[in-house]
C-alpha positions, 0 to 999 in steps of 0.5 A: 920889918921896916926895911923890908918895905923898901922897893927893889930898885934903890935908884927908883926909891931914891927918886920917889923919896927925893921928890917928896923931900923937894916939896918939903924943902921948898916949903920950909927953906928960909931965904937966909936959913939958920942951920938948925931950921934946915936940918929936918928938910935936908939931913933926911936926904943924906940919911936916906941915901946912906940907907940905900947905900947899905941896901946895895945902891952903888956909887952911880946910883947915889950920884944920880940921886944927887943930880936930881937934888941939884936939878931942884936946888942949884949949887949956889943955893944949897945951904952949907954945900950939902950936896957936895958934902953928901958926895964927899961923905958917901961917894968919895974915898974919904977917911972915916975919921976925918969925916967924923972929926970934921962933922963934929967940929961943924956941929960945934960951930952950929953948922948942923946940916954939914955936921950931920952929913959928914958924921953920917958918912963917918959912921957908915965907913968906920969899923963896926965897933967905932961905928957903934959908938958914933951911932949912939952919939948921932942917935941922940942928936937925931932924937932931938932934931926930929922930936916934932916929926915922929913920922919922919923919924919912923920912915927915914931915921930908924930904918937907917940904923936897922939896915946897918945892923941887919947888914952887919949881922948877916955879913959878919962872922965871929964879930959878936960874942952872942949867938947869931939867933940871939943877935938877930932877935935884938933887931926887933927892938927897932920899932921906928921910935927913938926909944927903939933905936936906943934899945937897938944900939944898947942891945948891939953894945951888949952883943959886942961885949968888950969890942964896943968899949974898945971902939969907944976908946979908939974914938978918944 
């Protein structure tokens, strides 16, 4: 399992990943950044922290990781206030529908970093059926953003979707119409590629049955 390679300590792993991301951010961040150009060095930070949250990192651990980022990129130098937005998305008691709506509006106005961060928070907090619909939408965006960076997609993006469904299947009873053993097998579709993520989400939609359609209707 891709997720099984994550270290036992979420905070320790976060710091290690953030250290790697800092070098990437400093190398590619332009003085007056175009939002789409800074998606790949910045949005993975939010995805990784959301992943660690799924894997058990508490609010204090997430706050500590955000503090590490701010020690490298001070608030007045952060494009689209991304640390504050990550805090709002993952730590604050924010409504998932508001996060999703604000994120979609930000993407429409080409604030791609802010939009992605808020959408990650929205789909992380939403009820599962609604989250599935939102994940399908964000998976398309991530596939485009990270197309030139397959290794980053494999190591950061794909494990987030896999971890979400691993947790959901483990913690949910009677949520899926399919047998648990069958539902668990569908996790094998997540092979670290965008195509694998699409297959995983399609499989989860099948396992949900009518609940997936209801989730999409609830987003209208």
